[in-house]
C-alpha positions in Angstrom: 28.0 1.4 4.1 25.4 0.3 6.2 23.3 3.5 6.1 23.4 4.3 2.2 22.0 0.5 2.1 19.4 1.4 5.1 18.4 4.8 3.1 17.7 2.6 -0.6 15.4 0.3 1.7 13.4 2.4 2.8 13.4 4.2 0.4 12.8 1.4 -2.0 10.3 -0.1 0.3 7.5 2.8 -0.4 7.9 2.1 -4.0 7.0 -1.4 -2.9 4.5 -0.3 -1.3 3.1 2.1 -4.2 2.9 -0.7 -6.7 1.8 -3.3 -4.5 -1.1 -1.9 -3.7 -1.7 -1.1 -7.6 -0.7 -4.5 -8.6 -3.4 -5.7 -6.5 -6.5 -2.7 -6.8 -5.6 -3.5 -11.0 -5.9 -7.3 -10.2 -9.9 -6.6 -8.1 -11.3 -4.5 -10.5 -10.2 -7.1 -13.1 -12.1 -9.8 -11.3 -15.2 -7.4 -9.8 -15.7 -6.2 -14.0 -15.1 -9.2 -16.2 -12.3 -8.1 -18.4 -9.3 -9.7 -19.9 -5.6 -10.1 -18.4 -4.4 -7.7 -21.0 0.1 -6.5 -20.5 -1.0 -4.0 -19.0 -2.4 -5.5 -15.8 1.0 -7.8 -17.1 3.4 -5.0 -16.5 1.8 -4.1 -13.5 2.1 -7.5 -10.8 5.1 -8.2 -13.1 7.1 -4.7 -11.3 5.3 -6.3 -8.7 7.0 -9.4 -9.0 10.0 -7.7 -9.5 10.6 -4.9 -7.4 9.5 -6.8 -4.6 13.0 -9.1 -5.3 15.1 -6.3 -5.4 13.9 -5.1 -2.0 14.4 -8.7 -0.2 18.1 -8.6 -1.7 18.9 -5.4 -0.8 17.6 -6.9 2.8 20.0 -9.0 2.8 22.7 -8.0 2.4 21.6 -5.6 4.9 20.3 -7.4 8.0 24.0 -9.1 6.7 26.1 -5.7 7.4 24.2 -4.0 10.1 25.3 -3.9 13.3 22.0 -5.7 14.6 23.9 -9.0 12.7 26.6 -8.5 16.2 23.9 -9.4 19.0 24.4 -13.0 17.3 27.3 -12.9 19.2 27.1 -11.3 21.6 23.7 -12.0 23.3 23.3 -15.1 21.4 20.5 -17.0 20.3 18.5 -16.6 23.8 20.1 -13.4 24.5 18.3 -12.6 21.0 14.7 -13.7 21.2 14.6 -12.0 25.5 15.2 -8.7 23.6 11.5 -7.3 21.4 13.7 -5.6 19.2 16.8 -7.1 18.4 13.9 -10.0 18.2 12.3 -8.0 15.7 15.1 -6.6 12.7 17.1 -9.9 13.7 14.7 -12.9 13.0 11.2 -11.2 12.6 11.2 -8.8 10.0 13.3 -11.1 8.2 11.8 -14.2 8.3 8.4 -12.2 7.6 8.6 -10.8 4.9 11.1 -13.4 3.2 7.8 -15.3 3.3 5.7 -12.3 1.4 7.7 -12.6 -1.0 7.4 -16.4 -1.7 3.9 -16.0 -1.6 4.2 -13.0 -4.3 6.0 -15.3 -6.3 3.3 -18.2 -5.6 1.1 -15.7 -6.8 3.0 -15.0 -9.6 3.2 -18.4 -10.9 0.0 -19.5 -10.1 -1.3 -16.6 -12.0 0.4 -18.1 -15.0 -0.2 -21.1 -15.0 -4.3 -20.1 -15.4 -6.6 -19.6 -19.2 -9.1 -17.5 -17.0 -8.8 -14.2 -16.8 -11.1 -14.4 -14.1 -8.9 -17.1 -12.0 -6.0 -14.9 -12.4 -7.1 -11.7 -12.1 -7.7 -13.9 -8.4 -4.4 -15.3 -7.5 -2.7 -12.1 -8.5 -4.6 -10.8 -6.1 -5.3 -12.8 -3.0 -1.5 -13.3 -3.0 0.2 -10.2 -3.4 -2.5 -9.1 -0.6 -1.3 -11.7 1.9 2.4 -10.6 1.0 1.5 -7.5 1.5 -0.5 -8.3 4.9 2.4 -9.3 6.2 5.3 -6.8 4.9 3.1 -4.1 6.3 2.9 -6.5 10.1 6.6 -6.0 10.2 7.8 -2.9 9.4 9.5 -2.0 12.1 7.2 1.2 12.1 8.7 3.5 14.4 12.0 3.2 13.1 10.6 3.8 9.3 9.1 6.8 10.2 10.7 8.8 12.5 
């Protein structure tokens, strides 16, 4: 079960990165060109939100079934925090990615409150970009690409 979830989590990440990049580029272009916020813009942003939440759920399940999770009992808090790789998998990656999903969700929520299309695009571009940045800095690149 662990290896299946790990593969799904990894491949779903490619999809999320692509959809978030498309959402951000679409929002930037929409803001720069002064376009109306249309249904395609809404759908693209919504896909970014939904796909990132699905990734969060997969990641949370993976966190608790992962062999890494046993390190909490084996090493304790101090041992986990002193080991760079264990800290990445058990603390930094989950915490940073949850924060990224919170930012993406905030962008979605804040854009809905706006009536001005420029402000809608700005909220999506800003918060989705911050979320994407956090996702990118905490991907375990050596394990993901290796």
